[in-house]
VOGU-3710 file (C-alpha; in Angstrom, 3 decimals, decimal comma):
1> mrdraqiiav> 66,764/-75,757/70,224  63,097/-74,804/70,308  61,399/-73,301/67,307  58,088/-73,093/65,539  57,272/-74,908/62,327  54,273/-75,565/60,143  53,350/-79,087/59,118  53,267/-79,448/55,343  52,699/-83,209/55,070  51,686/-86,105/57,295
11> dgkdikvvpl> 52,203/-89,609/55,957  51,841/-92,055/58,825  54,850/-91,555/61,081  56,667/-89,394/58,511  55,875/-85,746/59,307  57,386/-82,991/57,172  57,567/-79,425/58,480  58,852/-76,089/57,279  60,316/-73,646/59,828  58,416/-70,422/60,444
21> isdvcincek> 60,187/-67,088/60,427  61,476/-66,166/63,856  60,582/-62,915/65,621  64,270/-62,014/65,432  63,957/-61,591/61,655  61,526/-58,657/61,970  64,320/-56,084/62,189  66,392/-57,652/59,427  66,526/-55,734/56,156  67,838/-58,617/54,052
31> sscakrgksf> 65,316/-59,932/51,565  66,660/-63,480/51,903  65,313/-63,699/55,455  61,725/-63,554/54,203  62,056/-66,837/52,313  60,630/-70,010/53,783  63,074/-72,435/55,257  63,911/-75,833/53,852  61,499/-78,588/54,828  62,646/-81,473/57,012
41> svsnpknysv> 61,191/-84,487/58,812  60,408/-84,593/62,516  59,378/-87,356/64,871  56,274/-87,375/67,054  57,290/-89,390/70,162  54,412/-88,032/72,284  51,864/-88,965/69,590  50,259/-85,531/69,269  47,270/-85,441/66,944  48,606/-83,376/64,049
51> kkgdvvkiss> 47,419/-82,556/60,565  48,658/-80,546/57,596  48,710/-76,828/58,372  49,169/-77,182/62,150  51,792/-74,996/63,791  53,988/-76,989/66,144  56,852/-76,328/68,488  59,839/-78,464/67,601  62,815/-79,242/69,766  65,962/-81,241/69,701
61> plfhqilqal> 66,158/-83,869/72,458  68,481/-82,909/75,322  70,571/-86,053/74,810  71,247/-85,038/71,186  72,206/-81,510/72,251  74,648/-82,830/74,849  76,112/-85,327/72,382  76,564/-82,605/69,771  78,240/-80,258/72,261  80,613/-82,942/73,501
71> falllpvlca> 81,520/-84,002/69,975  81,955/-80,492/68,567  83,862/-79,043/71,516  85,587/-81,930/73,223  86,957/-83,842/70,218  89,247/-81,047/68,908  90,509/-80,314/72,427  91,213/-84,002/73,105  93,039/-84,250/69,773  95,155/-81,245/70,729
81> vagyllvpgs> 96,013/-82,776/74,126  96,881/-86,056/72,413  99,152/-84,160/70,024  100,976/-82,595/72,956  101,357/-85,852/74,887  102,215/-88,196/72,018  104,636/-86,101/69,958  108,187/-86,033/71,332  110,434/-83,055/70,824  110,923/-79,449/71,813
91> egvkafavtg> 108,166/-77,074/72,824  108,064/-75,686/69,278  107,444/-79,141/67,835  104,798/-79,812/70,489  103,094/-76,476/69,713  102,985/-77,405/66,021  101,580/-80,860/66,922  98,913/-79,335/69,179  97,812/-76,935/66,446  97,793/-79,613/63,765
101> cffagaaivf> 95,900/-82,109/65,910  93,373/-79,467/66,957  92,631/-78,617/63,318  92,500/-82,321/62,447  89,887/-82,822/65,177  87,932/-79,818/63,904  88,089/-81,256/60,365  86,693/-84,559/61,656  83,817/-82,680/63,297  83,183/-80,811/60,038
111> vvthflppfk> 83,132/-83,981/57,928  80,883/-85,892/60,304  78,389/-83,056/60,795  78,152/-82,161/57,114  77,995/-85,568/55,492  76,046/-87,706/57,966  72,289/-87,228/58,345  71,375/-85,105/61,374  69,373/-86,330/64,331  65,632/-85,870/63,915
121> seiagvlpv> 63,979/-83,055/65,820  60,766/-83,892/67,609  57,411/-82,237/68,081  57,295/-80,711/71,563  53,740/-79,370/71,314  50,966/-78,180/69,035  50,386/-74,431/69,100  46,957/-72,839/68,732  46,435/-71,208/65,333
//
């Protein structure tokens, strides 16, 4: 993920930003797209000199992207495979177990991603105004 955001507050190491509207939204006719996004905190691991009003490029660290992909994609598939291998019975029973375990894995992903705080994005650069 790489996107632009505007800094709305700097309080020591706590930096709050609000996402800027993407160029993709230009052709959208929905009025809800024109609203500002919800503010969130970012980290500044490269110690850029930033102040309120600066436009920055934010990104999600590659490790976090890989971890998210593995968790969101691999966990339901592994649950489905476990359902097939661990449940004895006919192919119909195994098919039901695979489906149930797949949806159970997807439900785990949903619960974890919606109720735990997300990883912090980081400032990847300061853009000229």
